TORLUMTOR-426870 format. One record per residue (C-alpha): residue in three letters; residue number from 1; x, y, z. Coordinates in nm, 3 decimals. Layout:
<nodes>
NODE   aa    i       c1       c2       c3
NODE  ALA  NUM        X        Y        Z
...
</nodes>
This chain:
<nodes>
NODE   aa    i       c1       c2       c3
NODE  MET    1    2.510    3.306    1.089
NODE  ILE    2    2.372    3.256    0.741
NODE  ARG    3    2.050    3.082    0.696
NODE  ASP    4    1.890    2.912    0.396
NODE  GLU    5    1.634    3.210    0.336
NODE  HIS    6    1.975    3.437    0.299
NODE  ILE    7    2.117    3.219    0.075
NODE  GLU    8    1.777    3.208   -0.144
NODE  ALA    9    1.770    3.594   -0.105
NODE  ALA   10    2.110    3.627   -0.251
NODE  VAL   11    2.003    3.397   -0.535
NODE  ALA   12    1.697    3.600   -0.629
NODE  GLN   13    1.885    3.930   -0.620
NODE  GLY   14    2.175    3.786   -0.801
NODE  ILE   15    2.452    3.814   -0.571
NODE  LEU   16    2.498    3.404   -0.619
NODE  THR   17    2.400    3.199   -0.899
NODE  GLY   18    2.189    2.872   -0.838
NODE  ASP   19    2.523    2.641   -0.879
NODE  GLN   20    2.698    2.870   -0.604
NODE  ALA   21    2.430    2.832   -0.377
NODE  VAL   22    2.443    2.461   -0.377
NODE  ARG   23    2.800    2.460   -0.344
NODE  LEU   24    2.761    2.671   -0.024
NODE  ARG   25    2.508    2.462    0.107
NODE  ASP   26    2.730    2.149    0.073
NODE  LEU   27    3.018    2.335    0.201
NODE  ALA   28    2.825    2.472    0.502
NODE  ARG   29    2.690    2.080    0.571
NODE  LYS   30    3.061    1.920    0.538
NODE  ASP   31    3.185    2.189    0.782
NODE  LEU   32    2.923    2.116    1.028
NODE  ALA   33    2.911    1.772    0.991
NODE  PRO   34    3.186    1.678    1.263
NODE  ALA   35    3.028    1.877    1.520
NODE  SER   36    2.670    1.727    1.453
NODE  VAL   37    2.816    1.353    1.470
NODE  ASN   38    3.008    1.436    1.779
NODE  ASP   39    2.751    1.652    1.992
NODE  GLY   40    2.585    1.337    2.071
NODE  LEU   41    2.242    1.470    1.959
NODE  PRO   42    2.047    1.218    1.787
NODE  ASP   43    1.929    1.315    1.466
NODE  PRO   44    1.520    1.264    1.449
NODE  ASP   45    1.533    1.136    1.085
NODE  ASP   46    1.810    0.990    0.911
NODE  GLU   47    1.634    0.989    0.581
NODE  LYS   48    1.584    1.361    0.505
NODE  PHE   49    1.526    1.512    0.179
NODE  ARG   50    1.397    1.890    0.147
NODE  LEU   51    1.037    1.915    0.015
NODE  ILE   52    0.896    2.255    0.161
NODE  GLY   53    1.085    2.535    0.252
NODE  GLY   54    0.783    2.750    0.324
NODE  PHE   55    0.428    2.804    0.216
NODE  ASN   56    0.529    2.997   -0.097
NODE  ASP   57    0.666    2.636   -0.219
NODE  VAL   58    0.265    2.545   -0.167
NODE  PHE   59    0.157    2.842   -0.324
NODE  VAL   60    0.385    2.817   -0.658
NODE  THR   61    0.311    2.446   -0.675
NODE  ILE   62   -0.088    2.528   -0.683
NODE  GLY   63   -0.024    2.754   -0.960
NODE  VAL   64    0.181    2.502   -1.156
NODE  LEU   65   -0.088    2.245   -1.111
NODE  LEU   66   -0.354    2.496   -1.237
NODE  LEU   67   -0.120    2.554   -1.518
NODE  VAL   68   -0.110    2.191   -1.612
NODE  ALA   69   -0.511    2.162   -1.559
NODE  ALA   70   -0.528    2.441   -1.795
NODE  PHE   71   -0.304    2.257   -2.076
NODE  PHE   72   -0.526    1.934   -2.018
NODE  GLY   73   -0.837    2.135   -2.076
NODE  LEU   74   -0.732    2.321   -2.403
NODE  ALA   75   -0.562    1.984   -2.544
NODE  SER   76   -0.910    1.796   -2.501
NODE  VAL   77   -1.116    2.096   -2.634
NODE  LEU   78   -0.889    2.217   -2.937
NODE  ASP   79   -0.757    1.850   -3.002
NODE  PHE   80   -0.427    1.998   -3.070
NODE  ARG   81   -0.202    1.785   -2.833
NODE  PRO   82    0.120    1.806   -2.965
NODE  GLY   83    0.128    2.170   -2.984
NODE  LEU   84    0.008    2.222   -2.642
NODE  ALA   85    0.255    1.952   -2.523
NODE  VAL   86    0.544    2.173   -2.670
NODE  LEU   87    0.398    2.488   -2.515
NODE  ALA   88    0.386    2.305   -2.205
NODE  MET   89    0.744    2.220   -2.207
NODE  ILE   90    0.832    2.554   -2.268
NODE  SER   91    0.613    2.705   -1.982
NODE  ALA   92    0.781    2.414   -1.757
NODE  TRP   93    1.168    2.501   -1.869
NODE  GLY   94    1.106    2.878   -1.826
NODE  LEU   95    0.946    2.859   -1.478
NODE  SER   96    1.220    2.591   -1.372
NODE  GLU   97    1.469    2.887   -1.470
NODE  PHE   98    1.338    3.098   -1.191
NODE  PHE   99    1.186    2.856   -0.950
NODE  SER  100    1.408    2.594   -0.956
NODE  ARG  101    1.767    2.774   -1.122
NODE  ARG  102    1.746    3.083   -0.906
NODE  MET  103    1.493    3.070   -0.637
NODE  ARG  104    1.551    2.686   -0.555
NODE  LEU  105    1.218    2.610   -0.441
NODE  ALA  106    1.213    2.249   -0.397
NODE  LEU  107    0.852    2.141   -0.404
NODE  PRO  108    0.785    2.360   -0.748
NODE  SER  109    1.131    2.221   -0.873
NODE  ILE  110    0.990    1.856   -0.835
NODE  THR  111    0.612    1.972   -0.978
NODE  LEU  112    0.791    2.139   -1.284
NODE  ALA  113    1.034    1.828   -1.351
NODE  LEU  114    0.723    1.637   -1.365
NODE  MET  115    0.541    1.857   -1.581
NODE  PHE  116    0.860    1.900   -1.835
NODE  ALA  117    0.907    1.518   -1.850
NODE  GLY  118    0.516    1.441   -1.873
NODE  ALA  119    0.488    1.699   -2.147
NODE  THR  120    0.797    1.539   -2.369
NODE  GLY  121    0.616    1.197   -2.304
NODE  PHE  122    0.284    1.337   -2.443
NODE  LEU  123    0.478    1.478   -2.753
NODE  ALA  124    0.663    1.170   -2.834
NODE  THR  125    0.304    0.961   -2.828
NODE  SER  126    0.231    1.221   -3.135
NODE  PHE  127    0.474    0.977   -3.311
NODE  ALA  128    0.254    0.682   -3.311
NODE  ALA  129    0.031    0.827   -3.579
NODE  LEU  130    0.394    0.829   -3.813
NODE  LEU  131    0.440    0.474   -3.754
NODE  PRO  132    0.376    0.183   -4.073
NODE  SER  133    0.071    0.033   -3.858
NODE  GLY  134   -0.066    0.344   -3.793
NODE  ALA  135   -0.222    0.240   -3.483
NODE  ASP  136   -0.495    0.450   -3.268
NODE  TRP  137   -0.386    0.481   -2.912
NODE  ALA  138   -0.729    0.371   -2.847
NODE  ASP  139   -0.692   -0.007   -2.992
NODE  ASP  140   -0.496   -0.234   -2.812
NODE  ARG  141   -0.158   -0.248   -3.040
NODE  GLY  142   -0.181    0.126   -3.033
NODE  PHE  143   -0.195    0.147   -2.637
NODE  ARG  144    0.102   -0.046   -2.632
NODE  LEU  145    0.281    0.136   -2.897
NODE  TRP  146    0.176    0.425   -2.708
NODE  ILE  147    0.324    0.346   -2.350
NODE  PRO  148    0.684    0.265   -2.440
NODE  LEU  149    0.680    0.603   -2.649
NODE  PHE  150    0.548    0.833   -2.335
NODE  SER  151    0.834    0.626   -2.147
NODE  LEU  152    1.110    0.714   -2.382
NODE  GLY  153    0.993    1.101   -2.395
NODE  VAL  154    0.974    1.078   -2.025
NODE  LEU  155    1.324    0.996   -2.025
NODE  ALA  156    1.447    1.245   -2.273
NODE  GLY  157    1.285    1.504   -2.068
NODE  GLY  158    1.415    1.403   -1.727
NODE  VAL  159    1.783    1.383   -1.885
NODE  ALA  160    1.725    1.720   -2.038
NODE  HIS  161    1.574    1.863   -1.729
NODE  HIS  162    1.892    1.718   -1.519
NODE  TRP  163    2.141    1.868   -1.779
NODE  ARG  164    2.008    2.231   -1.691
NODE  PHE  165    1.857    2.238   -1.363
NODE  ARG  166    1.969    1.932   -1.133
NODE  VAL  167    1.666    1.878   -0.953
NODE  PRO  168    1.715    1.541   -0.760
NODE  ILE  169    1.398    1.382   -0.891
NODE  ASP  170    1.505    1.419   -1.254
NODE  VAL  171    1.749    1.092   -1.200
NODE  ALA  172    1.432    0.920   -1.094
NODE  ILE  173    1.211    1.033   -1.364
NODE  ALA  174    1.484    0.941   -1.658
NODE  ALA  175    1.551    0.609   -1.458
NODE  GLY  176    1.150    0.530   -1.463
NODE  GLY  177    1.129    0.603   -1.831
NODE  LEU  178    1.408    0.386   -1.933
NODE  THR  179    1.252    0.089   -1.698
NODE  TYR  180    0.900    0.153   -1.841
NODE  ALA  181    1.034    0.181   -2.172
NODE  VAL  182    1.229   -0.161   -2.161
NODE  TYR  183    0.926   -0.349   -2.012
NODE  ASN  184    0.656   -0.194   -2.232
NODE  GLY  185    0.896   -0.227   -2.539
NODE  ILE  186    0.909   -0.617   -2.481
NODE  GLY  187    0.592   -0.601   -2.436
NODE  VAL  188    0.534   -0.500   -2.789
NODE  ILE  189    0.787   -0.740   -2.949
NODE  ALA  190    0.688   -1.017   -2.756
NODE  PRO  191    0.338   -0.984   -2.595
NODE  ASP  192    0.305   -1.335   -2.504
NODE  TRP  193    0.638   -1.384   -2.348
NODE  ILE  194    0.542   -1.065   -2.108
NODE  LEU  195    0.220   -1.235   -2.005
NODE  ASP  196    0.447   -1.519   -1.871
NODE  ASN  197    0.751   -1.374   -1.755
NODE  GLY  198    0.609   -1.006   -1.651
NODE  SER  199    0.629   -1.034   -1.295
NODE  ALA  200    1.001   -1.167   -1.295
NODE  LEU  201    1.113   -0.917   -1.553
NODE  ALA  202    0.963   -0.620   -1.334
NODE  ALA  203    1.153   -0.760   -1.020
NODE  VAL  204    1.484   -0.791   -1.220
NODE  LEU  205    1.413   -0.422   -1.336
NODE  GLY  206    1.332   -0.301   -0.965
NODE  LEU  207    1.653   -0.452   -0.865
NODE  LEU  208    1.859   -0.279   -1.149
NODE  LEU  209    1.710    0.074   -1.016
NODE  PHE  210    1.745   -0.063   -0.628
NODE  ALA  211    2.094   -0.146   -0.701
NODE  SER  212    2.158    0.213   -0.871
NODE  ALA  213    2.012    0.371   -0.541
NODE  VAL  214    2.247    0.164   -0.295
NODE  ARG  215    2.524    0.280   -0.538
NODE  THR  216    2.404    0.642   -0.520
NODE  ASP  217    2.382    0.628   -0.111
NODE  ALA  218    2.747    0.463   -0.071
NODE  SER  219    2.878    0.756   -0.204
NODE  ASP  220    2.740    0.954    0.092
NODE  THR  221    2.675    0.748    0.368
NODE  ARG  222    2.644    1.054    0.595
NODE  ARG  223    2.370    1.183    0.399
NODE  LEU  224    2.526    1.534    0.361
NODE  THR  225    2.488    1.611   -0.015
NODE  ARG  226    2.209    1.609   -0.308
NODE  ARG  227    2.304    1.264   -0.379
NODE  SER  228    2.109    1.159   -0.082
NODE  ASP  229    1.809    1.327   -0.249
NODE  VAL  230    1.869    1.116   -0.549
NODE  ALA  231    1.853    0.773   -0.356
NODE  PHE  232    1.556    0.899   -0.203
NODE  TRP  233    1.381    0.924   -0.542
NODE  LEU  234    1.575    0.597   -0.705
NODE  HIS  235    1.440    0.393   -0.388
NODE  LEU  236    1.095    0.527   -0.389
NODE  LEU  237    1.074    0.425   -0.755
NODE  ALA  238    1.227    0.061   -0.718
NODE  ALA  239    1.055   -0.043   -0.388
NODE  PRO  240    0.720   -0.064   -0.527
NODE  MET  241    0.850   -0.255   -0.834
NODE  ILE  242    1.055   -0.523   -0.641
NODE  VAL  243    0.783   -0.562   -0.339
NODE  HIS  244    0.473   -0.616   -0.629
NODE  ALA  245    0.692   -0.824   -0.811
NODE  VAL  246    0.852   -1.057   -0.596
NODE  ILE  247    0.586   -1.116   -0.319
NODE  PRO  248    0.336   -1.297   -0.557
NODE  LEU  249    0.629   -1.480   -0.706
NODE  VAL  250    0.698   -1.615   -0.378
NODE  ALA  251    0.342   -1.654   -0.215
NODE  GLY  252    0.124   -1.677   -0.529
NODE  PRO  253   -0.195   -1.414   -0.602
NODE  VAL  254   -0.358   -1.251   -0.319
NODE  SER  255   -0.686   -1.379   -0.480
NODE  ALA  256   -0.571   -1.710   -0.380
NODE  LEU  257   -0.406   -1.645   -0.026
NODE  GLY  258   -0.394   -1.945    0.245
NODE  THR  259   -0.218   -1.959    0.560
NODE  GLY  260    0.075   -2.089    0.424
NODE  GLN  261    0.098   -1.823    0.193
NODE  ALA  262    0.002   -1.532    0.430
NODE  PHE  263    0.325   -1.692    0.659
NODE  ALA  264    0.516   -1.649    0.330
NODE  VAL  265    0.395   -1.292    0.275
NODE  LEU  266    0.517   -1.202    0.661
NODE  VAL  267    0.817   -1.349    0.620
NODE  VAL  268    0.912   -1.174    0.337
NODE  PHE  269    0.791   -0.845    0.478
NODE  ALA  270    1.051   -0.906    0.775
NODE  LEU  271    1.329   -1.003    0.522
NODE  LEU  272    1.232   -0.667    0.359
NODE  GLY  273    1.261   -0.504    0.688
NODE  ILE  274    1.587   -0.585    0.767
NODE  VAL  275    1.720   -0.497    0.414
NODE  ALA  276    1.534   -0.133    0.487
NODE  LEU  277    1.744   -0.128    0.847
NODE  VAL  278    2.058   -0.179    0.665
NODE  ILE  279    2.032    0.065    0.417
NODE  ASP  280    1.843    0.336    0.629
NODE  ARG  281    1.535    0.367    0.380
NODE  ARG  282    1.197    0.282    0.440
NODE  ALA  283    1.066    0.282    0.081
NODE  LEU  284    1.065   -0.116    0.072
NODE  LEU  285    0.868   -0.115    0.423
NODE  VAL  286    0.594    0.097    0.299
NODE  SER  287    0.553   -0.032   -0.017
NODE  GLY  288    0.515   -0.377    0.171
NODE  LEU  289    0.260   -0.274    0.429
NODE  THR  290   -0.044   -0.342    0.196
NODE  TYR  291    0.064   -0.718    0.150
NODE  ALA  292    0.154   -0.724    0.513
NODE  GLY  293   -0.187   -0.571    0.606
NODE  ILE  294   -0.377   -0.863    0.364
NODE  ALA  295   -0.178   -1.116    0.535
NODE  ILE  296   -0.256   -1.022    0.904
NODE  GLY  297   -0.609   -0.978    0.812
NODE  TYR  298   -0.639   -1.331    0.636
NODE  LEU  299   -0.512   -1.489    0.968
NODE  LEU  300   -0.715   -1.303    1.220
NODE  SER  301   -1.011   -1.344    1.004
NODE  GLN  302   -0.954   -1.756    1.105
NODE  SER  303   -0.942   -1.655    1.471
NODE  VAL  304   -1.152   -1.353    1.521
NODE  ALA  305   -1.507   -1.264    1.522
NODE  GLU  306   -1.624   -1.117    1.179
NODE  GLY  307   -1.621   -0.755    1.201
NODE  MET  308   -1.302   -0.742    1.407
NODE  GLY  309   -1.066   -0.847    1.138
NODE  LEU  310   -1.021   -0.497    0.987
NODE  SER  311   -0.966   -0.318    1.285
NODE  LEU  312   -0.747   -0.549    1.481
NODE  THR  313   -0.521   -0.561    1.116
NODE  LEU  314   -0.513   -0.179    1.120
NODE  LEU  315   -0.413   -0.148    1.495
NODE  GLY  316   -0.173   -0.426    1.407
NODE  LEU  317   -0.018   -0.204    1.135
NODE  ALA  318   -0.001    0.095    1.350
NODE  ILE  319    0.203   -0.083    1.616
NODE  VAL  320    0.456   -0.194    1.357
NODE  VAL  321    0.492    0.116    1.194
NODE  LEU  322    0.508    0.348    1.530
NODE  GLY  323    0.722    0.097    1.652
NODE  LEU  324    0.977    0.078    1.376
NODE  SER  325    0.945    0.472    1.391
NODE  ALA  326    1.056    0.487    1.740
NODE  GLY  327    1.301    0.208    1.751
NODE  TRP  328    1.426    0.247    1.419
NODE  ARG  329    1.796    0.382    1.557
NODE  TYR  330    1.792    0.113    1.856
NODE  LEU  331    1.708   -0.148    1.574
NODE  ARG  332    1.974   -0.056    1.340
NODE  ARG  333    2.270   -0.049    1.635
NODE  THR  334    2.164   -0.374    1.728
NODE  VAL  335    2.089   -0.552    1.405
NODE  LEU  336    2.374   -0.418    1.193
NODE  PRO  337    2.661   -0.607    1.425
NODE  LEU  338    2.491   -0.914    1.414
NODE  LEU  339    2.481   -0.897    0.992
NODE  PRO  340    2.773   -1.069    0.778
NODE  LEU  341    2.812   -0.747    0.580
NODE  GLY  342    3.182   -0.795    0.514
NODE  SER  343    3.317   -0.555    0.279
NODE  LEU  344    2.972   -0.389    0.213
NODE  ARG  345    2.983   -0.246    0.601
NODE  HIS  346    3.164    0.077    0.464
NODE  ALA  347    2.881    0.130    0.191
NODE  VAL  348    2.595    0.153    0.450
NODE  PRO  349    2.471    0.441    0.663
NODE  PRO  350    2.670    0.412    1.007
NODE  ALA  351    2.425    0.278    1.282
NODE  SER  352    2.534    0.559    1.546
</nodes>
């Protein structure tokens, strides 16, 4: 039977191209899907994404991180950031040709995609000095200009890297660059408006990213193709934006937490849990754990001895996380039939 390591060896020896390897894997997954669905064996994790194929992935990633550290050090010493940003972009692109396009190493591909987009972002910030304001990044206006320029650079880098290498995280990198460019661009144009409405805007942008992730998931409800990995990274980007914007809007600032606000946080967390169950993605729950912990800790502090609140809070969160992990499939089979999903039911992963 042909395994992943055989395909990777064929790519490394030039027998297959990177694109052919991807299509061959997709074909194998599709051919095996009916057997894996009907054999009655539970899949231990419905939310899979490829991160590490072997220790070589880790070894290569360490080398990439050392290269990034070297470029940062040289940039601070030589004070020639644009030139070193271009050098970092060229290095990331060249290494991606080998480790991403030919060898298909997952973790190095993710790291190189981030390196290329980050270098593109830093190169874009060099244009701040050419603006009429002549703003320095160290002052307030210069810093507010620096962030949207960096975000636009990240957007361009993500799009370019995805065009060539099709690494799943590229889509999330480009979407994140666009999102933060819009948010911080509005902050430059209307700083007073963003102070009053920043949380609402972040919630809207996060929901747009979430909708894009759900739409991508709907095109592959069996999670058999790379679209599932693309959706994973989009969910990972959207979840903290939604949670960190919506919970303060509903329950108020954490610094002014009261009993009513604590219960409101837990209600929102429960609703996020239902959404997570429906779409079979856990990113919303992970992003909401901090707020749930703060709310539980506050409620416990009103009724237990001082010093025990933290331990009991951690115990409660551990029970919630481990209970959801163990009963995730059962909960999905129980909850999904009870929800009025209507025509959306075909767009969510099956519960069985």
